[in-house]
C-alpha positions in Angstrom: 30.9 141.2 82.4 31.8 139.4 79.1 30.7 135.6 79.4 33.3 135.0 76.6 36.2 135.5 78.7 38.2 132.1 78.6 40.7 133.2 81.6 39.1 132.7 84.9 41.5 134.5 87.1 40.9 137.4 84.6 37.0 137.2 85.2 37.7 137.2 89.2 40.2 140.0 89.0 37.4 142.1 86.9 34.9 141.4 89.7 37.4 142.1 92.3 38.2 145.7 90.8 34.9 147.1 91.4 33.1 145.7 94.7 30.3 148.5 94.3 29.1 146.8 91.2 28.2 143.5 92.8 24.6 143.1 92.7 24.5 142.0 96.3 26.7 144.1 99.1 29.5 142.8 100.6 28.9 141.9 104.2 30.6 140.0 107.2 28.8 137.3 109.1 30.5 136.8 112.7 28.8 133.4 112.7 30.0 131.8 109.6 32.0 132.8 106.4 29.7 134.7 103.9 29.3 134.3 100.3 27.2 135.2 97.3 26.4 134.4 93.8 27.3 137.4 91.6 26.7 136.4 88.2 26.4 133.4 86.2 25.3 131.7 82.8 26.1 128.4 80.9 29.8 129.0 80.7 30.6 130.3 84.4 29.7 131.5 87.6 31.1 134.2 90.0 31.0 134.3 93.8 32.1 136.7 96.3 33.1 135.7 99.7 34.2 137.6 102.9 36.3 136.0 105.7 36.7 137.1 109.4 39.8 136.0 111.2 39.4 132.0 111.9 36.8 131.6 109.4 37.4 128.8 106.5 36.4 125.8 104.5 36.5 122.3 105.1 38.7 120.2 102.5 37.1 120.2 99.3 37.2 119.9 95.8 34.5 121.8 93.3 32.8 118.7 91.7 35.2 118.5 88.7 34.8 122.3 87.8 38.0 124.3 86.8 38.0 127.7 88.7 40.2 130.6 90.0 40.1 133.0 92.9 41.3 136.2 93.5 42.2 137.6 97.1 40.5 141.2 97.0 41.4 142.4 100.7 43.3 140.8 103.4 45.1 137.3 103.2 44.1 133.9 102.9 45.9 130.7 103.6 45.1 128.0 101.2 46.1 124.4 102.0 46.6 121.7 99.3 47.3 117.9 99.6 50.9 117.0 98.8 52.8 113.9 100.1 49.8 112.8 102.2 49.7 116.2 104.2 48.4 119.8 104.0 50.8 122.2 102.5 49.9 125.7 103.5 50.4 128.7 100.8 49.6 132.3 102.3 47.8 134.2 99.4 48.0 138.2 100.3 45.5 140.7 98.7 46.0 140.7 94.7 46.8 137.0 94.6 45.1 135.0 92.0 44.9 131.1 91.9 43.9 129.2 89.0 42.8 125.3 89.3 41.7 122.4 87.6 38.9 120.2 87.9 40.7 117.8 90.2 41.8 120.4 92.8 41.3 119.6 96.4 42.0 122.4 99.0 40.9 124.3 102.1 41.2 127.7 102.6 41.1 130.1 105.8 41.5 133.3 107.1 44.6 133.1 109.5 45.2 136.6 109.8 44.0 139.1 112.1 42.2 141.3 109.5 39.0 140.4 107.7 39.5 139.1 103.9 37.4 139.5 100.8 37.7 137.2 97.7 36.3 136.5 94.3 35.9 132.9 92.9 35.0 131.7 89.2 33.9 128.2 88.5 33.7 126.8 84.6 30.8 125.2 84.4 28.6 126.5 87.2 29.4 124.8 90.5 26.6 121.9 91.1 28.4 119.5 93.6 31.3 119.9 96.2 32.8 116.9 97.7 34.3 117.5 101.3 37.4 115.4 102.3 39.0 114.0 105.4 42.6 113.4 105.4 43.4 110.6 107.5 46.7 108.6 107.5 48.0 110.5 104.5 44.8 109.4 102.2 41.9 111.5 101.3 38.6 109.9 102.4 35.3 111.4 101.4 33.1 112.9 104.0 30.2 114.3 102.6 28.9 115.2 99.1 27.0 118.5 98.7 24.4 119.7 96.2 24.0 122.9 94.9 20.3 124.3 95.9 20.4 121.8 99.1 24.0 122.7 100.8 24.2 126.1 99.4 
């Protein structure tokens, strides 16, 4: 894959188009959402994720990274904060989402079928902040560091 692609959703779509080219085999884990780093350089990094029904993330940001993700199979629900509450958006297979460095969201597989997604971050993901939404306000719950938390 070219590291010179500037459109992160295009990078995600290229990885999503050929799961057989992933350097690690896709798998599903009954205990937790599975993820693996597929590629990376100074410009960006690519992650593959699988989601069984009910699996999801906490409310989080990406430590100042911009990014994009594409739903490869199944459907995911992304919730973003608007007006002091979470607003859900169902994302079926084929949907791509781009986001800027201040994007806060949580993603969950609320459907009965497994889901697969590809995520791209620029620059490489080094930190994520997890949040609680209380009284309509985001409150920091934890700051997770690469190499420690994932």
